[in-house]
N, C-alpha and C positions, 0 to 999 in steps of 0.2 A: 504494500500500500504506500502511496506517495504522501509526502508531507501535507499538501493541500487537502487530500482525501481524509487524512487523519484529523486535521483541524476541523473540516466540515462535519465529520462524525462527532467529534468531541463537543462542538458548540451547537449542534442541532441544525446545521444548514443543509441537510440532505433533502432530496426531493421525496415527497411522500408518494406512495403507490396511488393514493386517492387522486392526486393531481394528474398523474399519468393517465388514469382511467378517464378523468374528466376531459382532458385534451383529446384522447382517442375518440370519445363519444362525439365531441364537437366536430372533429374531422370527418367522422363517419356520417353524421347528419348532413354536413355540408356537401359531401360527395353524393349522397342520395338526392338532395335537392337539385344539384347540378344535373344529375342523370335524368330526373323527372322533368326538368325544364327542357332539356335536349329532346327527350321523347315527345313532349307535347308540341314542340316546334316542328319536328320531323313528321309526326302523324298528322298535324294540321296541313302540312304542305302536300301530303300524299293525295288528297282529294281536290287539289286546285284545278280549275278549268280556266284556260286563257283563251280569249276570243279576240279576233281581229276582223273588223268589217273591211272587206277589200273593195266593195263597190255596190252601187245600186242603180237601178234604171226604172224610171216611171214609165211603165208600159202604156197605160191609159188612165182614165179617171178612177178606175176601180181596182187597179193592180199595180204593185211595186215588186220588181224582182230584186232580191237582195243576195249578194255574194259575200261569204264570210268563211273564215278558217277557225277551227277550234283545236286546241291542244289539251287533251284530257288523259286521265289514267287509262291504260289498256285494260280491257276486260270489264269495264264499268260503263253502264248506260248513262247518258247525259240528256238533260232537258234544257231548252233555250227559249227565251221569250223574244220574238221578233216584233219590231214596231215600225209602223209607217206614220210620219208626222207631216202636218201642213206647215204653211209659212210661219205661223205663230207658235210653233212647236207643240201644238195640240195633237194628241194621238187620234188618228183617223182610221187606223187598222192595226191589228195585232194578231199574233198566232203563237201558240206553244208548239215547238217542234221537239219531238222525242226521238233521240238518236240511240239506236241499239248499241250494245257493247261491241267493241271491235278490238282486234289484235293490233291495230295501227294506232300510233300515238297522236299523230296529227292528221286531220281530215279537212277537206274543203267542200263547201256546199253552195248550192244556188237554189233558193226557195222563193216562191211567190207569196206575197202578203195581200189578202183581199182588203179593200178599203171602202169606207162609206162616202168619201168625197175625195177630191183631188189631193194627192200627197206631193210633197216636195223633197222628201228624204226617206230613207229606210235605214234602220240600225238594229243591232242586237242589244237589247236592254240588259239581259243577264243570262248566265248559264250556270248549272250546278249538276253535281253527280247525284243520280237517283238510286 
């Protein structure tokens, strides 16, 4: 035993086992919290659907053709809300499109949206995994 160790033992400056256990428990809890946060972040991103509207064409007063691409998880079905709007951004037509599960990660679509009056634009409002 070295001189500093002998002095620490003599004057009671040794680390207690209780302090070591407390430090170990704090480290373990912190590691579990970090792992839980990482899992929640990754699992939330697994069901993300990304949509890009690539174009639209006002066919006539009652129809808008909408072109768009989706990037979704493979093997999962997706639903999208398609909208047609007028000059004042009022919704004049909409449609829910259900896309069956596919082995392809990214897909392109061209869909018609029926309208109740003349539209000036078409867009994808939202998509989600069903």
